[in-house]
C-alpha positions as CSV (number, residue, x, y, z in Angstrom):
1,M,95.6,82.5,72.0
2,R,98.0,81.9,69.2
3,A,101.3,80.9,70.5
4,T,103.1,83.7,68.4
5,G,100.8,86.6,70.5
6,Y,101.8,85.0,73.2
7,I,105.1,85.6,72.8
8,A,105.1,89.0,72.1
9,A,103.2,89.6,75.2
10,S,105.6,87.9,77.1
11,A,108.4,89.3,75.7
12,L,106.7,92.6,76.6
13,A,105.8,91.8,79.9
14,S,109.7,90.9,80.7
15,A,110.6,94.7,79.6
16,V,107.6,96.5,81.1
17,S,108.8,94.3,84.8
18,A,112.2,96.0,84.8
19,Q,110.3,99.5,85.3
20,S,110.0,99.7,89.2
21,Y,106.6,101.3,89.2
22,L,105.3,102.9,92.3
23,G,102.2,103.6,93.8
24,F,99.0,102.6,95.5
25,S,95.8,100.2,95.5
26,T,93.0,101.6,95.9
27,G,89.5,100.9,95.9
28,S,86.0,102.2,93.8
29,T,84.6,103.9,97.5
30,K,85.1,106.0,100.1
31,I,85.3,105.0,103.8
32,D,81.9,106.3,104.4
33,G,80.9,103.6,101.3
34,S,80.1,106.4,99.0
35,V,81.4,105.9,95.2
36,K,84.9,107.9,94.1
37,V,84.1,110.2,91.4
38,Q,86.8,111.9,89.4
39,A,87.3,114.5,91.5
40,D,88.1,111.8,94.5
41,Y,90.3,110.1,92.3
42,E,92.4,113.0,91.2
43,S,92.7,114.0,94.8
44,E,94.4,110.7,95.9
45,F,96.5,110.6,92.7
46,T,97.7,114.3,93.7
47,A,98.1,113.5,97.5
48,A,100.8,110.1,96.2
49,Q,102.4,111.8,94.1
50,N,103.3,114.7,96.7
51,L,104.3,112.5,99.4
52,I,106.5,114.3,101.9
53,G,110.3,112.5,102.0
54,A,109.0,109.4,99.3
55,P,111.4,107.0,97.8
56,G,110.3,108.2,94.8
57,V,107.2,109.2,93.5
58,F,104.2,107.4,93.7
59,N,102.9,107.8,90.3
60,S,101.0,104.6,89.5
61,A,97.6,103.4,90.8
62,R,96.4,99.7,91.1
63,L,92.3,99.1,90.0
64,Y,90.2,96.3,90.9
65,T,87.5,96.7,88.5
66,N,86.9,99.1,85.2
67,I,83.4,99.9,85.9
68,Q,82.3,102.9,88.1
69,G,80.2,102.7,90.8
70,G,76.3,102.6,90.6
71,S,76.8,101.7,87.2
72,T,76.6,98.3,85.2
73,T,79.2,99.8,82.4
74,D,79.8,102.9,82.6
75,P,83.8,103.3,82.6
76,I,85.1,104.0,86.4
77,E,86.2,107.8,86.7
78,A,89.6,106.6,88.0
79,F,90.4,106.8,83.8
80,A,90.0,110.5,83.7
81,A,92.0,111.5,87.1
82,A,94.5,109.2,85.9
83,I,94.8,111.0,82.6
84,A,94.3,114.4,85.0
85,T,97.8,113.8,86.7
86,N,99.1,112.1,84.7
87,T,99.3,108.7,87.0
88,T,99.9,104.8,85.2
89,L,97.4,102.2,85.6
90,L,97.7,98.6,86.5
91,L,93.9,97.6,85.7
92,G,91.8,95.0,87.5
93,I,88.9,92.9,86.3
94,W,86.8,91.3,88.8
95,C,86.3,87.9,88.1
96,S,84.7,85.9,91.0
97,G,81.2,84.4,91.6
98,T,80.3,85.9,87.8
99,T,80.2,83.7,84.6
100,T,81.4,86.6,82.4
101,I,83.8,89.8,82.4
102,Q,81.6,90.9,79.6
103,P,80.3,93.8,81.5
104,E,84.1,94.6,82.4
105,L,85.4,94.9,79.0
106,T,82.7,96.5,77.6
107,A,83.2,99.6,80.3
108,L,87.0,99.2,79.1
109,K,86.4,99.5,75.7
110,A,84.0,102.7,76.4
111,G,86.7,104.1,78.4
112,L,89.4,103.5,75.3
113,T,86.7,104.7,72.8
114,K,86.8,108.0,75.2
115,Y,90.3,108.5,75.8
116,G,92.0,106.9,73.5
117,S,95.5,107.3,73.7
118,K,95.4,109.4,76.7
119,L,94.7,106.3,78.2
120,A,96.4,103.5,76.5
121,D,99.8,105.2,77.2
122,L,98.9,105.3,80.9
123,V,97.6,101.3,81.4
124,I,101.2,99.3,82.5
125,G,99.1,96.0,83.1
126,I,95.9,94.0,83.4
127,S,95.3,92.2,85.8
128,I,92.7,88.8,85.2
129,G,90.8,88.5,88.8
130,S,92.5,88.9,91.8
131,E,92.4,86.1,94.1
132,D,90.2,83.9,92.7
133,L,91.6,81.0,93.1
134,Y,92.5,81.4,96.7
135,R,89.0,82.1,97.4
136,N,87.7,78.5,95.7
137,S,91.1,76.6,97.4
138,V,89.9,74.5,100.0
139,T,91.5,76.8,102.4
140,G,89.4,79.5,101.3
141,V,86.2,78.0,101.6
142,E,86.9,76.7,104.9
143,N,87.8,80.3,105.6
144,K,84.8,81.8,103.8
145,A,86.6,83.7,102.0
146,G,83.4,84.1,99.3
147,V,82.8,83.0,96.0
148,G,85.9,83.1,93.8
149,A,86.7,81.1,90.5
150,N,88.3,78.1,89.4
151,P,91.7,77.9,87.4
152,D,90.2,76.9,84.3
153,V,87.4,80.1,84.5
154,I,90.2,82.2,84.8
155,V,92.3,80.8,81.8
156,G,89.2,81.3,79.9
157,F,88.2,85.1,81.3
158,I,92.2,85.7,80.1
159,N,91.6,84.4,76.7
160,D,88.1,86.9,76.4
161,Y,90.4,89.6,77.2
162,R,93.2,89.2,75.1
163,A,90.6,88.1,72.0
164,A,88.4,91.4,72.7
165,F,91.9,93.8,72.9
166,N,93.7,92.4,70.6
167,T,93.4,94.6,67.8
168,T,92.8,97.5,69.9
169,L,95.5,100.2,71.9
170,L,95.6,97.9,74.2
171,K,97.1,95.0,72.6
172,D,100.7,94.6,74.0
173,V,99.5,95.6,77.2
174,P,100.9,92.6,79.7
175,V,98.1,90.4,81.2
176,G,98.8,89.1,84.5
177,H,96.6,87.5,87.6
178,V,96.7,88.6,90.7
179,D,96.3,86.2,94.0
180,T,98.0,84.7,97.1
181,W,101.3,83.0,97.4
182,N,100.5,80.0,98.5
183,V,98.0,78.9,95.6
184,F,100.7,79.7,92.6
185,P,102.8,75.8,94.0
186,N,99.5,73.9,93.6
187,A,99.8,72.2,89.9
188,T,96.4,72.5,89.3
189,N,96.3,76.2,89.2
190,K,99.5,75.8,86.5
191,G,97.2,76.9,83.7
192,V,96.7,80.4,85.0
193,I,100.3,80.4,85.4
194,D,101.3,79.9,81.2
195,A,98.3,81.9,80.5
196,V,99.8,85.0,81.9
197,D,102.8,87.2,81.4
198,W,103.2,88.5,85.3
199,I,102.3,87.1,88.7
200,G,101.1,89.6,91.3
201,L,101.7,89.1,94.4
202,D,99.4,89.9,98.1
203,E,101.1,89.5,101.1
204,Y,100.7,90.5,104.5
205,P,102.9,89.1,107.3
206,Y,100.6,90.8,110.0
207,Y,97.8,88.0,109.5
208,Q,100.5,85.2,109.7
209,T,99.0,83.9,112.6
210,G,101.2,80.8,114.1
211,Q,104.5,81.8,111.9
212,G,106.0,84.2,114.8
213,N,104.0,86.9,112.9
214,T,106.2,90.1,115.3
215,I,106.7,93.3,113.2
216,E,110.7,91.8,114.0
217,N,109.9,88.9,112.0
218,A,108.0,90.2,109.3
219,A,110.5,91.0,106.8
220,N,111.5,87.3,106.7
221,L,107.9,86.2,106.6
222,F,107.5,88.4,103.4
223,K,110.5,87.1,101.7
224,E,109.5,83.1,102.3
225,A,106.2,83.9,100.8
226,Y,108.3,86.0,97.9
227,D,110.7,82.8,97.0
228,A,107.6,80.0,97.4
229,A,105.6,82.3,94.8
230,K,109.0,82.8,93.0
231,A,110.2,79.0,92.8
232,A,106.2,78.3,91.5
233,V,106.1,80.7,88.6
234,G,109.9,80.6,87.3
235,D,110.2,83.4,85.2
236,K,107.2,85.1,85.3
237,P,108.1,88.8,86.5
238,L,106.3,89.1,90.0
239,W,104.7,92.4,90.9
240,V,103.7,93.2,94.7
241,T,100.3,94.3,94.3
242,E,99.5,94.7,97.7
243,T,101.4,95.0,101.0
244,G,101.3,97.0,104.0
245,W,100.9,96.8,108.1
246,P,98.1,98.5,110.0
247,Y,98.6,101.4,112.3
248,T,95.7,100.7,114.5
249,G,93.3,98.0,114.9
250,M,93.2,94.2,116.4
251,T,96.1,92.3,117.4
252,W,96.7,88.9,115.5
253,D,98.6,86.9,117.2
254,E,102.1,88.7,117.4
255,G,101.6,91.3,115.2
256,V,100.4,94.6,116.7
257,P,99.5,97.1,114.9
258,S,100.8,101.0,115.2
259,V,102.4,103.8,113.8
260,A,105.7,102.9,114.8
261,N,105.0,99.3,113.8
262,A,103.9,100.4,109.9
263,K,106.8,102.9,109.7
264,T,109.1,99.4,110.7
265,Y,107.3,97.4,108.0
266,W,107.7,100.3,105.2
267,D,111.5,100.3,106.0
268,T,112.3,96.4,106.5
269,V,109.9,95.4,103.6
270,G,108.9,98.6,101.3
271,C,113.0,100.4,101.4
272,D,115.0,97.5,102.2
273,M,113.2,94.8,99.4
274,L,110.7,96.4,96.9
275,F,110.8,100.3,96.0
276,N,112.7,101.3,93.1
277,K,113.5,97.4,92.8
278,V,110.1,95.5,91.7
279,P,106.1,97.2,90.9
280,T,105.1,97.8,93.8
281,F,101.1,98.6,94.9
282,W,101.1,99.6,99.0
283,Y,98.0,99.2,100.8
284,D,97.3,101.6,101.2
285,L,97.4,105.3,101.5
286,T,94.2,106.5,102.4
287,D,91.1,104.2,104.4
288,D,88.0,103.5,101.9
289,N,86.8,100.2,103.9
290,A,84.3,101.1,106.8
291,G,84.4,97.5,107.4
292,N,87.8,96.9,108.3
293,N,88.9,96.5,111.8
294,E,92.4,97.4,111.1
295,S,93.3,100.6,109.3
296,F,96.6,100.4,106.7
297,A,96.1,104.1,105.5
298,I,99.8,106.3,105.5
299,T,98.1,108.9,105.5
300,D,94.8,111.0,107.1
301,N,92.7,113.0,104.9
302,L,95.3,112.9,101.8
303,S,97.6,114.7,103.8
304,T,100.9,114.6,101.8
305,K,102.9,114.5,105.3
306,A,102.3,110.8,106.3
307,R,101.5,109.5,109.6
308,F,105.3,108.4,110.1
309,N,108.3,109.6,108.1
310,L,108.7,108.0,104.8
311,T,112.2,108.7,104.6
312,C,113.7,105.5,103.9
313,P,116.7,104.7,106.4
314,A,120.3,104.9,105.3
315,T,120.9,101.1,106.5
316,T,119.7,97.8,105.4
317,S,117.9,95.9,108.1
318,S,119.5,92.5,108.8
319,A,116.5,90.9,107.8
320,S,116.4,92.3,104.2
321,S,119.8,92.8,103.1
322,S,119.8,91.0,100.0
323,S,119.2,93.5,96.9
324,A,116.5,91.8,95.4
325,A,112.9,91.9,94.8
326,T,109.5,91.2,96.7
327,A,107.1,89.0,97.4
328,T,103.3,89.0,98.9
329,G,101.9,87.7,102.0
330,T,98.7,85.9,102.1
331,S,96.0,85.9,105.0
332,T,93.2,83.6,105.7
333,K,90.8,83.9,108.0
334,G,89.6,81.2,110.4
335,S,92.4,78.6,112.1
336,S,95.1,80.8,111.0
337,G,93.8,83.9,111.9
338,S,92.2,86.8,109.7
339,K,91.9,90.3,109.3
340,T,88.1,90.3,108.0
341,T,85.6,92.2,109.3
342,A,82.0,92.2,108.1
343,T,81.2,91.0,104.8
344,T,83.2,88.3,102.3
345,A,85.7,87.4,104.1
346,T,90.0,87.3,103.5
347,G,92.1,87.7,101.8
348,T,95.5,89.1,101.4
349,G,93.9,90.9,98.9
350,S,90.7,93.2,99.1
351,S,86.9,92.5,98.5
352,Q,86.3,95.0,96.3
353,T,83.1,96.8,95.2
354,N,82.2,96.0,91.3
355,A,80.0,96.6,88.6
356,S,77.0,94.3,90.8
357,G,77.9,95.0,94.3
358,T,81.0,93.3,96.2
359,G,83.6,91.1,95.0
360,S,85.8,89.2,98.0
361,A,89.4,88.9,97.6
362,A,90.8,86.7,100.0
363,S,94.4,85.2,100.7
364,A,95.0,81.9,101.3
365,T,97.3,79.6,103.4
366,G,99.1,75.8,102.9
367,S,101.9,74.9,104.0
368,T,105.1,74.5,101.4
369,T,108.3,73.1,101.2
370,T,110.5,74.8,98.6
371,T,114.1,75.3,97.7
372,N,114.3,78.7,96.0
373,A,115.9,78.0,92.7
374,G,114.8,81.1,91.1
375,S,113.8,83.2,93.5
376,V,115.3,86.5,93.3
377,L,115.6,86.4,96.8
378,N,118.0,83.6,96.8
379,L,116.8,82.4,100.3
380,S,116.0,78.6,100.5
381,I,112.4,78.4,102.7
382,G,110.9,76.2,104.9
383,T,107.1,74.8,105.7
384,I,105.2,78.4,106.0
385,V,101.5,77.5,106.7
386,G,99.0,79.5,108.0
387,V,98.5,82.8,105.9
388,V,96.2,85.2,107.2
389,A,93.3,86.9,105.2
390,F,92.6,90.3,104.5
391,A,89.0,91.5,103.0
392,C,88.2,95.2,102.2
393,L,85.5,96.5,100.4
394,L,87.3,99.1,97.5
């Protein structure tokens, strides 16, 4: 990519990151495994915008693919639903386990041709890949996280996207990559950081076994992960692309799922650190992965009355008294513990259904000792190990 184009895109990314989007990460299938269609997305987006007691309007959505389930290159029907509900979109291109992203690009171009500026005006960013670097890391391989992609492959895909859309209505949309915090301090991944305009973080303290992953310590773990990532990516804007605490499921070390704990996490991480401060995509509004042992959904049957009170408390917790930004923590499967079930494995993130099948999003673990010179949270951190992985079929 030409340097002039990169500078312009980076400047735009900084401007965009100043707006704190509120939304949910949403998969392309329902809890029974069937493919979501336009009506399903519309119901989901409408419910998100009307949540009772929410600390703002959740009118953004993060997607993992541009391809409609059951097809190879048809645009995902979430595009039409977003237009109908005026929902802004963080688009995603699935990159793991493939040598080309051409089907994704074809689907996105088809959507842009069909909807034009109605779609383009709602796109706030696009992620080239999701947890691919983690899956291909030593830890990801050990944890059987699935097929990922090396940094040079991701950079190549980023260049492919920029070349394909540099004269379209999406030419000024900031380009990012989503992964687990601990892949970014790895020098071998610096090329990916340099190639994008923003970084997306997936963080789940619940899965951080061996790290004191009680609900009381969750906010501290979250901030530590953010600081480690921030120190690694420098001035790149950080978006929180996945985080949450399950209301039911397995106990991971000291991480206990419950409605009360999900509410505490919402308050101490969401309210105190994320909402209306940085672009945030919570996981998740409604259950869409039958294979998971844990359920993170904040609502049943898309009711606008959540399973716990969404109103933020008037005072901040001692764990997160800073007015700063946020982070995302990762999770790992295997020795450090994992939330994976069923198929592919792990990841702070998710595993998603793409055009040809299922890809897994995983998270990583590793040890990092770094002083947060550039973190918004201004915290120094110690060694962080054993991040737990999370996988969900989207």
